[in-house]
C-alpha positions as CSV (number, residue, x, y, z in Angstrom):
1,M,197.9,352.9,-72.6
2,K,197.9,352.3,-68.8
3,N,197.5,354.3,-65.7
4,G,200.6,356.5,-65.0
5,D,201.3,357.0,-68.7
6,I,201.8,360.6,-70.0
7,I,200.1,362.1,-72.9
8,K,200.6,365.4,-74.8
9,Y,198.5,367.5,-77.0
10,K,199.0,366.5,-80.7
11,Y,198.8,370.0,-82.0
12,G,201.2,371.6,-79.5
13,S,204.4,373.1,-80.6
14,E,208.0,373.2,-79.3
15,T,207.1,376.1,-77.0
16,N,203.4,375.6,-76.3
17,Q,202.2,372.3,-75.0
18,E,200.0,370.4,-72.5
19,F,201.2,367.3,-70.7
20,V,198.8,365.1,-68.7
21,V,199.4,362.0,-66.6
22,I,196.6,359.4,-67.0
23,I,195.2,358.2,-63.6
24,S,192.3,356.2,-64.9
25,V,192.3,354.7,-68.4
26,E,188.6,353.6,-68.0
27,T,187.4,357.2,-67.7
28,M,190.4,358.9,-69.3
29,N,190.9,360.8,-66.1
30,G,194.1,362.8,-65.9
31,I,196.2,365.2,-63.9
32,I,197.6,368.2,-65.7
33,I,201.4,368.4,-65.1
34,F,202.0,371.3,-67.6
35,D,199.7,373.5,-69.7
36,N,200.5,376.7,-71.5
37,I,198.0,376.2,-74.2
38,I,194.6,376.2,-72.5
39,G,195.9,377.5,-69.2
40,G,194.9,374.6,-67.0
41,A,196.4,374.7,-63.5
42,V,199.1,372.2,-62.7
43,G,197.5,369.5,-60.4
44,D,194.0,369.9,-61.8
45,T,192.2,366.7,-62.6
46,T,189.9,366.3,-65.6
47,I,187.9,363.5,-67.1
48,G,187.2,362.6,-70.7
49,Y,190.4,363.1,-72.6
50,S,190.0,362.2,-76.3
51,L,192.9,360.3,-77.6
52,D,192.1,361.8,-81.0
53,D,193.7,365.1,-79.7
54,Y,196.5,363.5,-77.6
55,E,199.4,361.2,-78.1
56,Q,201.4,359.1,-75.7
57,T,204.8,360.6,-74.8
58,T,207.5,360.0,-72.2
59,Y,208.7,361.7,-69.1
60,I,212.0,362.3,-70.8
61,E,210.3,364.2,-73.6
62,F,208.4,366.2,-70.9
63,A,211.6,367.0,-69.1
64,N,213.3,368.0,-72.3
65,F,210.4,370.3,-73.1
66,L,210.8,372.1,-69.8
67,K,214.6,372.3,-70.2
68,Y,214.4,373.6,-73.8
69,N,211.9,376.3,-72.7
70,N,213.7,377.3,-69.4
71,I,210.6,376.4,-67.5
72,N,210.8,375.9,-63.7
73,I,207.9,374.2,-62.0
């Protein structure tokens, strides 16, 4: 994994998910780009993501999630 990669919550569903862009692999610091599970605000930064709970994904999968759920951000 490298800075700029996108991760998603492993236990999310087709309609509820959290997507985060990693901005520092060393500290697992990320920016929330979508979250309707925990309710994190888009643009918030957090530190300490555990990869046990997240998996790497793609921007295409993120875009498809938004399109499938008719979400406009």
